[in-house]
N, C-alpha and C positions, 0 to 999 in steps of 0.2 A: 678260702679254699677253692671257690669257683674260679677266681682269677688264675690260681695256680694250675688248675686242670686245663683251662682254656689255653693258657700260654704254653703248657707242656705239649698239648695235643697239636697245636699249630706248629710248634718248633720241631716235633719229632715224627709226626704222622703226615702222610700224604693226604690230599683232599680225597674224600670218599667218592668213588665213581662206580660205574657198573662192572669194572674189571678187577678191582683190588679189595673186594669185601673180606676175603679170608685173612689177608695180612692186616688189614685195617682193624677188624674186629678183635684179632689176637692182641695187638698192641693196645687197643683202647681198653680191653678187659684188664690188661696189666695195670694200666693207669688207674682204673677204678678200684682195683684191689689195693693199690698203694695208698689210695685216699680213703679207704674204708667206705666205699660207696657202691660196691658191686651188688650188695643185697637189694639196692633200689631196682635193678633190672632183673635180678635173679629170683626174688621172692615169689612164692606161689599163693600165699594167702592175700586176702584183700587188704588194701592199705587202711590205716585208721581213719575214722570219721571224726569230724569236729565234735560231735556230740559224745563220742567215746572218751574224749580227753583233749583239752585244748593244747596242752604242751606237746603231747605225743603227735597230734595232728600237724602242728606248726613245724615240728622237727622233720616229719616226713615231707611236708610240702617244700621246705627249704632244700632238702637233699634232692628231691625230685626235680626242682628247678635248676639246681647246679648241673645235674647229669644231663637233663634235657638241653640246657644251653650249650653244654660241651658237644653233644651230638649234633645239634644244629650248626654249630660253628665249623665242624669238620665236613659237613655235607657240601658238595659242589652244586653248581646250578642245575645239573641234570639229576640230582638225587634229593635235593631239599624238598621239591614239590611232593615227594612221597609221604613226608611227615609234616607237611606245612600246617595242617590244622590239628595236629595231635598235641595234646597238652600233658600226656603221661610219658615219662622217660621209658618205662617198661614197654608200653605199647609202641613207642617209637623204635626201640631196640628190636622188638619182635617183628615189626613191620619191615624194617630194613633187612632183617635176616630172611624173611619170607620172599622179599622181592629181589634181593641181590645175591643170595647164596648160589654157587655154581649149579648148573642143571643136574649134574650127576648126584649131588647131595640131595637135591629136591626129590629126584626120582627114588632115592633110597627111602625117603620118608613117606612116599606116596605109592609104593609099588603094590600095596594091597587094596588101593582104592579102585572101585569098579570103573570100567572103561567109560561109562556114561558120565561120570563126574569129570573125567579129563576132557571129554568132548564139550562139556559145558563151558570150559575156559575159552573155547574158540568161538563161542556164539557172540553175536554182536550185542553190546550193551550200551545204553545211553551213558552220558557222562555221570549223571546223578546216580544211576543204578550201579555203575562200576565203583563210584566213590563209596556208596553205602556198602558194597560187597567187600571192599578191601580195607576200609577204615575201621579199626577195632574199637574206636571211641563209641561206636553205636552199639557195641555188644556189652556195655557195662551196666545196663539197666535191667537187672534180673526181673524186677516186678512189673515194669511198664514198658517192656520192649516193643510192643505193637505201636505205641505212641511215637517212640523215637524212630521207628522204621517209616512211619507215615510222614513225620516231619522231614526226615532225610530225603524222602522221595517227592516232597512237595505236595502230598495228598492231604489237603486240608479237610476234605469231606470225611475221610477215615479218622483223621486226628480229632475232629470235632465230636464224632460219634463216640470215640473212646473216652474223651474227656467228660462227656456227659455221664458215662457210667463210672468213671474213675477220676473225679475232680482233683484228688490229691496228686495225681500223676504230673500235674503241671509244674510242681515245685520239686519233683524228684531229681536228685543229683547223681551223676554217674559215679561209680565206685572208685574209678581211677582219676578221671579228668575233673570230676566235680561239676561238670557242665549240666545245665538244665536244657529242656527242649528249646527254650528261647535262645540260649547260647548257640545251639546247633543251627537253628533257623537263621540267625544273624550271620554265622560263619558261612552258611551255604548261600548267603546273599538272596534269600527268599523273603522279599520285603512284605508281600501279602501275608505269608504264613506268620512272620514275626509280629506284624501288627495285630493279627487276630489273637495270637497268644497273649499279647500285652493286654488286650481287652479283658481276658479272663483271669489275669493275675492281679494280686493285691499289691499295695505299695511295698509291703515287706518282701513279697516274692521278687520284686524287681531289684532288690538290694542283695540277692543271693550271689555269692562269689564262687568261681570255680576253684580248682585245686591250686591255681597260681594267683589267687586273689583278684581275679579279673571279673568285673560285673558285665552284664549284657550291654549296659550303656557304653562301657569302654570299647567293646567291639563295634557297636553301632556308630560311634563317632568316627571310626576309621573306615567302616565298610558301608553302612547304610544311614546316611544323614536323616532321611525321613523317618526311619525307625527310631532313631535317637530323639527326634522331636516328639514322636508319639510317646516314648517312655517318659520323657521329662514332663510332658503335659499331665501325665498321670501321677508322677511322684516328683515334686519339686525339691524334696530333700536331697535327691541325687546330685543336684547342682553343686552342693557344698561338700559332698562325700568323695574323698579320693577313691578312684575306681580301678587302680591297677598297681602293680609293684613299684612303679615310679612315683607313686603317691601324688598323682595329679588329678585335678577335677575335670569333668567332661569338657568344659570350655577350652582348657589348655590342650587337651587331646585333639579337639576339632581343629584348632589352629595348627597344631603340629602335623595333622593329616592333610591340611590344605583345603578343608571344607569351610570356606569363609562365609557362605550363606548360612550354614548351621551355626558357625561361630558367632555371627551377628545376632542370631536369634538367642543363643545361649547367653550372650553378654547382656542382652536386653532383660533377661529374667533372672540372671545370677545376682544375688545380693552383693552390694558393694563390700560388705564385711568379709565375704569369702575371698576377695581379692586384696584386701588391706589388713588382713588379720596379723596381729603382732606375734602370734604364736610361731609363725614361720618367717618372721621379720619381713613381711610383705613380699615374700618370694614369689607367690602366685601372681600378684599384680605385675611385678617386674618381669616375670616370664612372659606374660601376655603381651606387654609392651615390646619386648625383644622379638617375639614372633611377628608382631605387626611390622616392626622395622625391617626385618629380613625379607618379608613377603611384600613390602610396599603397600600394605593394607593399613593406611594410617588413620582412618576414621575412628576406629576403636581406640587406638592409642591416644589420639587427640582428646576424645571425650573423657577417657580415664584420667589423663593428666589434668584436665580442667576440673574434674571432680575430686581428685586426690593428688595434689601437686607434690606431696611428700614422697611419692613413688620415684621421683627423679633420682633420689639417692638410695633407693632400696636395692638390695643385692638379689640377682636372679640365681637360678640353679647352676650357672657356670661361673659364678663369683663376680659378675660384672653388674654395674648399675645401668639403667636406661640412658643416663647421661653419657656413659662411656660407649654404649652401643651406638648412640646418635653421632658420636665423633667419626664413625666410619661412613656415614651416609652423606653423599654429596647431593645437594639440592639442585635440581635442574633449573636453569635460569629461563626467564621469559623469552629470550632470543630463540631458544630451541622450539618454543611453542609457536613463535612467529614463522619459523622455517616450515613447520608442519602445515600451518595455515596456507602459506604460499604454495606448497606442494599440492595441497588439496584443490586450491583454486586453479592451478595449472591443469590438473587432471579433469576438473569439471568442464574446462573449455577445450579439452582435447577431443577433436571430432573422431579420432581413430580409436578412442577409448571405448571398448565394447562393454566394459564393466558398468559404465553409466552411474546410476544412482547408488549402486552397491559400493563402488569405490569411494564415492563422495561420503556416503554414510560411514564407511569404515574409517576414513580419514578424519571425519569430524569426531567420531567416538574416540579415536586415538588421541586427537588433540585435546578433547575434554578430559580424558584420563590423565594426560601429562599435566594439564593445568591444575587439575584437582590434586595430584600428588605434590606439585610445586607449592600450592597454597597450604595444603595440610602440613607438609613437612616444615614449611617456614613457621606456621603457627605452633607446631609442636616444639620446634627449636626455640622460638621466642618464649614460649611458656616455661620450658625447662630451664633456660638460661636465667629467666626472671627469678628463679628460686635461689640464685646465688647473690641476689641483692642483699646488702647489709652484712654479708659474711666478711670477716676480717681476713687479712693475708695469712695469719696464723691458722685460721680455721680451714682455709682452702689448701694450704701447703700440706702435702702428704695425704690428702683425701682423694676421693674419686674425681674431684674437680681437676686436680693436678694430672691424674692419669688420663682423663678425657682430653685435656688440652694438649698434652704431648702426643696422644694418639691422633688427634686432629692435625697436628703439625706433620706427623709422620705420613699421613695419608693425603696431605694437601688440601684439607677441608678448611679453606679460608673463611667460608661463610659461617661456620661454627665459631671460629675465633672472633669474627666480627660481632656476632650477636652476644657472645659471652662477655666480651670487653665492653660492649654497650651497656650490659646489665651491671657489670662490676669492673671498673677500670683497674682495681688493685690486682686483678688476675694477671696483668701484664708482668708483674714482678715475681711470679711463681717460677721456681727453678726445680731441677730434678736432684737426685741424690748425689750427683757429681758437681752440684752448684752450676750447672749449665742451663742457661736461659733458653726460652723458646726460639728466639731469633737465631741464636747459635745452632740450635738443634735443626732448624729449618735449612740451614746451610749444609749441615752434615747429611741430611736426608735428601738434599737436592730438590726441594719443593719450591719451584720458582714462584708460583702463585702466592704461597705463604710468605716467601722472602720479600716479594714486592709489596705485599700488604704490610708486613712489619716495617719495612724500610720507610714507606710513606707515612704509616700510622705513627711511628716513633718521631718522624720529622715534624708532623703536625702537632703532636703532643709535647714536642720539645723535650724528649727524654733521651739521655745520652747512654747508649748501650755499646757503642763501637769499641770502647776501651775496656770492657769487662772481660775477665778471664774466669775459667772454671777452677776447681780445686787442684787440677793438675797443671795450672798455669797455661792452658790452651787458650789462645786468642780466637777471634772469629776467623782469622786467616788460617790458623791451624786446622780448623774444621773444614775449610775449603780445600786444604791440602790432603785431606783423606780421600781415598778412592770412593767414588759414588757407589751406592747400593746396586747390586746386580739388576734389580727391577727397574732402575732408572736408565741403566746403560743398554739393556736388551732391546729397547725401542729404536736405538740408533744402529744403522745397518752395517757400518764398517768401523774397524778399530781406529782409523785416522780421524773420523768424525767424532768418535768417542773421546779421543785425546783432545780434540779441539774443544768439545763441550766442557771437559774438565778445566782446560786453560781459561775458557770464558768465565767459568765460575770463579776461578782463582783471581783473575784480573778484576772482575767486578767487585769482589769483596776487598781486594787490595785498595780500591779507590776510596772506600769509606773508613778503613782502619787508619788511625793516626800514624804518622810516619815513625814515631818513636816506638811503636809496637811491632814494626816489621821485623826487628831483629830479636824479639823476645824468644827465649828458649824455654820449651816446656819441660816438665819433670819426667814424664814417662819415656820420651825418646831422646831427650837432651839435644833437641834440634830446633832450628828456626823453622818457620812455616815453609819457606822456599826449599830448604833442605829436605823437609818432610815430604813435600810434594814430589820432589825428584825421586826419593826412595820409594814412595807408594806407587808411583806411576812408571817405574822403570820397565816393568814387564809389559805394560800397555804401550809404552813408547816403542819398545822393540817390536811388538806385534804390529803396531801402526807402520813402522818402517818396512817390515817384511811385506805387508799387504800392499802398500803403495808401490814398492819396487816390483812386486809381482804383476800388479795391474799395469804399471808403466812399461814393463818388459813386453808383455803380450800385446799391448796397444802399439808399441813401437814397431813390432814385427808386421802388424797389419798395416800401419800407416806407411812403412817402407815399401811394402808390396804394392800399395796403391800408387805411390810415387813412381815406381818402376813401370807399372801398367800405363799410367797416364802420360808419362814421358814418351814411351814408345808409340802410343796411340796418335800423338801429334805428327809423327813422321810416317805413319802408315794410315793416312786418312781414308775414309770409306770412298770407294769408287776409283781410287788411285788419282794420278796426276797426268796432266797433258800440257806439254810445253812448260813444265815447272809450276803449273797452277792446278789446284784441285778441280776435279771434274764437276763436283756439286757446289762450287764456290758461290754461285748466284742463288742458291736455294736457301730459304730462311731456316729450314730445319738443320742445314749444315752449320749455320752460325750458332744455333743452339748447341750443337755438338762441340764446337770450338770453345765457346764460353764455358760450358760445363766442364770440359776437359782441363782448361787452364785453371779454373777455380778449384777443381779437385786436386790438381797438382800442387797448387800453392797452399791450400789448406792442409793437405796431407804432409807436405814438407814442414809447415809450421807445427803440426802435431808431432812429427818426429823430433824436431828440435826441442819442443816443450817437454816431451817425455824423457829425452836425454838429460834435460836440466833437472828433472825429478830424480833420475837415477844417480846423478852426480851431486845431489844436495847433501848438506852436512847433517841434516836431521836433528837439529837442536830442538829443545822443547818448544821454544817460541816460534819455530818455523811452522809448527802444526796449527798455529792460530790463524794465519792468513797466507803466508808465502806458499806453502805446499798445497793447501786447498785451492788457491787461485791457479797455480800451475796445472793441477789436475783438472780443474774446470775448463781451462783454455784448451788443454790437450784433448779432453773428451769432446768438447764442442767442435773443434776443428776436425777431429776424426769423424765425428758424425756428419759434418758438412761435406767432407771428402767422399764419404760413402754415398750420400744422397746424390751429389753431383756426378759421381762416377756412374751411378745407375741411370741418371738422366742422359749422360753421354752415350751409354750403351743403348738405351732405348731409342735415341735419335738416330744412331747408326743403323739399327734394325729397320727403322722406318724408311731411311734412305735406300737401303738395300732391297727391301721387300715392299716397296710402295704399292705395287699392284696386288699384293697378297695380304690385304688388310685383315682377313679372317684369322691369320696366324700371328700377325703382329700384336694384336690386342692381348691375347693370352700370355705371350712372352713378356710383354711390358708389365703385366700384372705379376708375373713370377719375379720380375726384377725388383718388385717392392718387398719381397720376402726378406732379403738381408737388412733393409732399412727397418722393417717392423721388428725383426729379431734384435737389432741393436737397441731400438727404443725400449723393447721389453726388458732387456738384460741390463743396459747401462744408462739409459736416459733418466731413469728415476734417481740414480746416484748423482748424476749431473745436477738435477733440480735440487736435490737435498743439499749438495755442497753449496750451491748458490744461496739457498735460503739460510743455511747455517752460517755462511760467511758474510753475506751482504744483506740478509733479510732484516726484519724488524727486531729479531732477537727475543730472548726470553726475559730480559731485564728491561721492561718498558716503562717503569715508573718514572725514571729520570727524564724520559722523553715526552712526558705528558704533564702539563701543569695542573690538571684537575686532580685533587686528592681523593683518596678512597672515602666513601661515605658509609656510615653505619647502616643506613637504610637501603643501600643498593641491594638488589636481589635478582 
């Protein structure tokens, strides 16, 4: 029902702000009436207490949580703070009405109030005083209101005096929120007040829940780590008691809140049984390890795995096992640590570095942290993979091991594969529900590191997988014929290079597939791999053609313009001619002008011819592999050269004409560098990428190196 309310509110209501309260409250009331929950915010009598009847109390608490969650979901960023600490749906509803009703309605309700009361609203209030004045949570304690007022104001002296006379007040719960004084002190982030209250409370008092089932330790793990430590030191039972509606223990809540200092303390005192209990299928321990992975705080995860290795296959609250979570984590290699060390050494010897020892210390700390993460993650990985030793292929097939392996392939985590295969070589034969192997899946996902690893590993182990097909009769080449995932293509800056990368994958896989499998037709498309490639890449090929023609057209115009300018400049030399010879013929700077002009003319002419060749190309698929990228690279390089030499010719002419005015020559020459810098900024990176993609080392390097992959490389 709560999910229905929330989805309806989100779908049909605008977010509540300071201008739409009337419309919002009308529609929201309609929804509550439709769900039989309007009485939660309408009732005038006090809600039931736990001691009055467990069933009735639990029913009220559940409905209160539903309505409160719906109200919170509808609040915008500018209205949520009004009810941030309110745990009663009725109080939240009334508070929003008080704060957001239009002014004329408010005046109708307050016209009989003396003027002095209105003037009081304009007086300056501290944040705590205003909070105490507007938050109705503090008006629920009919018997011990002075204590709650003192706690809210942070006045421990008054609170202590009151508790001396009324010791039972410390465990009094609010009629609506169910909060105790400790709940309020923690919510107000008053650490001193909270610690003093803990000293006066019994172990049982610290286990009191508010109306939403939240204990004070649950609030403290999110807001006040020191208060949480103080509470746990007094009542160790709380370590194993779920302390909120999510049914999680304090340790998990501290991890979720990012308080890792508190988390390490709680882990040191939490019994191992609380993390490995079979009642929740070890979910708590698996959740803890997952939090450690996502936050890169691996010391706790490493210790827990060493103490209870069975958690490797335990399911966490999201339905995943730690082994599956680990498949997403890429281990930093030692080379990255060496790079940091070199950078620190450079900064240490830099005389201009004003940071001095602070920079060095920061660099060393960072280097140590990276090294620690690397070592710990590798130990966790090895420890968890070791749990697969002795498992048969049948045991791993269809289990979390299979899911983890394919996730590692999908995310390019070759180190995970290396360690797991070292622990159990049978894992290499695992396939998915479509009878597709990991090698074939790595091609489909375009993960070059995993592909290179499998290619060399299979060769070393003398395993033949090149001729395997899945249940749809797709070969390895059919997988290469699929269009790459968008995440792999988005890192390549133009469509032509994307098409080139697709062809490189297809040609690479084509080399290892036996020739008799090149004409195999699959079942789903009834096509060979080559036909399937053409079909899947038709749109990309058209986009590549359009982008190359657009680039070539614009560059041709620029290059042709430079040809015209440089051609004319030769016959209108600076200073003119005398008896058929240039006036500045004997000056060196004039020879610089001539050489630069000629070089610019020739390079721009070459650029025009090259770009015309691109415009007149046939644009066949294989042309995108080398022919078209090479032409584009030559065209861009010669165009860049012509622009540079044109600016050199221009600058040398200015120097000849204004030799005695050096104060104006220098700024003009600097301005002449602007076009060069603009071209480098906009087009030179494309030129470099084309060169690397076409003539660089490439992504398939395993065949070019004789040294095979090692299980122990890290």
